[in-house]
C-alpha positions as protocol buffer text, in pm:
chain_id: "A"
residue {
  index: 1
  type: UNK
  ca { x: 8726 y: 10642 z: 4937 }
}
residue {
  index: 2
  type: UNK
  ca { x: 8701 y: 10266 z: 4992 }
}
residue {
  index: 3
  type: UNK
  ca { x: 9002 y: 10279 z: 5225 }
}
residue {
  index: 4
  type: UNK
  ca { x: 8841 y: 10557 z: 5424 }
}
residue {
  index: 5
  type: UNK
  ca { x: 8521 y: 10354 z: 5468 }
}
residue {
  index: 6
  type: UNK
  ca { x: 8716 y: 10043 z: 5572 }
}
residue {
  index: 7
  type: UNK
  ca { x: 8923 y: 10239 z: 5824 }
}
residue {
  index: 8
  type: UNK
  ca { x: 8612 y: 10409 z: 5962 }
}
residue {
  index: 9
  type: UNK
  ca { x: 8440 y: 10075 z: 6007 }
}
residue {
  index: 10
  type: UNK
  ca { x: 8745 y: 9931 z: 6184 }
}
residue {
  index: 11
  type: UNK
  ca { x: 8761 y: 10235 z: 6412 }
}
residue {
  index: 12
  type: UNK
  ca { x: 8396 y: 10195 z: 6507 }
}
residue {
  index: 13
  type: UNK
  ca { x: 8431 y: 9821 z: 6553 }
}
residue {
  index: 14
  type: UNK
  ca { x: 8746 y: 9824 z: 6768 }
}
residue {
  index: 15
  type: UNK
  ca { x: 8772 y: 10160 z: 6944 }
}
residue {
  index: 16
  type: UNK
  ca { x: 8424 y: 10291 z: 7014 }
}
residue {
  index: 17
  type: UNK
  ca { x: 8252 y: 10200 z: 7340 }
}
residue {
  index: 18
  type: UNK
  ca { x: 7896 y: 10273 z: 7440 }
}
residue {
  index: 19
  type: UNK
  ca { x: 7831 y: 10445 z: 7774 }
}
residue {
  index: 20
  type: UNK
  ca { x: 7672 y: 10250 z: 8057 }
}
residue {
  index: 21
  type: UNK
  ca { x: 7300 y: 10282 z: 8119 }
}
residue {
  index: 22
  type: UNK
  ca { x: 7359 y: 10504 z: 8424 }
}
residue {
  index: 23
  type: UNK
  ca { x: 7596 y: 10733 z: 8235 }
}
residue {
  index: 24
  type: UNK
  ca { x: 7356 y: 10754 z: 7940 }
}
residue {
  index: 25
  type: UNK
  ca { x: 7070 y: 10846 z: 8176 }
}
residue {
  index: 26
  type: UNK
  ca { x: 7276 y: 11119 z: 8339 }
}
residue {
  index: 27
  type: UNK
  ca { x: 7373 y: 11262 z: 8002 }
}
residue {
  index: 28
  type: UNK
  ca { x: 7010 y: 11250 z: 7888 }
}
residue {
  index: 29
  type: UNK
  ca { x: 6903 y: 11454 z: 8191 }
}
residue {
  index: 30
  type: UNK
  ca { x: 7177 y: 11710 z: 8126 }
}
residue {
  index: 31
  type: UNK
  ca { x: 7073 y: 11744 z: 7761 }
}
residue {
  index: 32
  type: UNK
  ca { x: 6706 y: 11780 z: 7857 }
}
residue {
  index: 33
  type: UNK
  ca { x: 6780 y: 12051 z: 8115 }
}
residue {
  index: 34
  type: UNK
  ca { x: 6997 y: 12252 z: 7878 }
}
residue {
  index: 35
  type: UNK
  ca { x: 6741 y: 12211 z: 7598 }
}
residue {
  index: 36
  type: UNK
  ca { x: 6469 y: 12354 z: 7823 }
}
residue {
  index: 37
  type: UNK
  ca { x: 6695 y: 12640 z: 7934 }
}
residue {
  index: 38
  type: UNK
  ca { x: 6788 y: 12720 z: 7574 }
}
residue {
  index: 39
  type: UNK
  ca { x: 6420 y: 12711 z: 7470 }
}
residue {
  index: 40
  type: UNK
  ca { x: 6329 y: 12951 z: 7752 }
}
residue {
  index: 41
  type: UNK
  ca { x: 6614 y: 13185 z: 7658 }
}
residue {
  index: 42
  type: UNK
  ca { x: 6504 y: 13181 z: 7294 }
}
residue {
  index: 43
  type: UNK
  ca { x: 6145 y: 13253 z: 7397 }
}
residue {
  index: 44
  type: UNK
  ca { x: 6262 y: 13543 z: 7614 }
}
residue {
  index: 45
  type: UNK
  ca { x: 6469 y: 13702 z: 7339 }
}
residue {
  index: 46
  type: UNK
  ca { x: 6186 y: 13652 z: 7089 }
}
residue {
  index: 47
  type: UNK
  ca { x: 5938 y: 13817 z: 7326 }
}
residue {
  index: 48
  type: UNK
  ca { x: 6175 y: 14108 z: 7385 }
}
residue {
  index: 49
  type: UNK
  ca { x: 6231 y: 14166 z: 7013 }
}
residue {
  index: 50
  type: UNK
  ca { x: 5856 y: 14138 z: 6949 }
}
residue {
  index: 51
  type: UNK
  ca { x: 5784 y: 14409 z: 7205 }
}
residue {
  index: 52
  type: UNK
  ca { x: 6064 y: 14630 z: 7070 }
}
residue {
  index: 53
  type: UNK
  ca { x: 5938 y: 14599 z: 6714 }
}
residue {
  index: 54
  type: UNK
  ca { x: 5580 y: 14665 z: 6828 }
}
residue {
  index: 55
  type: UNK
  ca { x: 5696 y: 14975 z: 7020 }
}
residue {
  index: 56
  type: UNK
  ca { x: 5895 y: 15098 z: 6720 }
}
residue {
  index: 57
  type: UNK
  ca { x: 5604 y: 15068 z: 6477 }
}
residue {
  index: 58
  type: UNK
  ca { x: 5358 y: 15219 z: 6724 }
}
residue {
  index: 59
  type: UNK
  ca { x: 5594 y: 15517 z: 6765 }
}
residue {
  index: 60
  type: UNK
  ca { x: 5645 y: 15540 z: 6389 }
}
residue {
  index: 61
  type: UNK
  ca { x: 5274 y: 15527 z: 6301 }
}
residue {
  index: 62
  type: UNK
  ca { x: 5162 y: 15732 z: 6597 }
}
């Protein structure tokens, strides 16, 4: 376990690079757009299922 932690630390220290500010900004915009699209898709599916369940129980009850 100690060896794993030491090797992980060395990997982070010597081989990991941070993106530039411009690249990070572009990635942030992409993540924000896809998050909004996913939220809208989830809302749409939720609304559809809500209406289907409401229709089902209205038909069941009369």
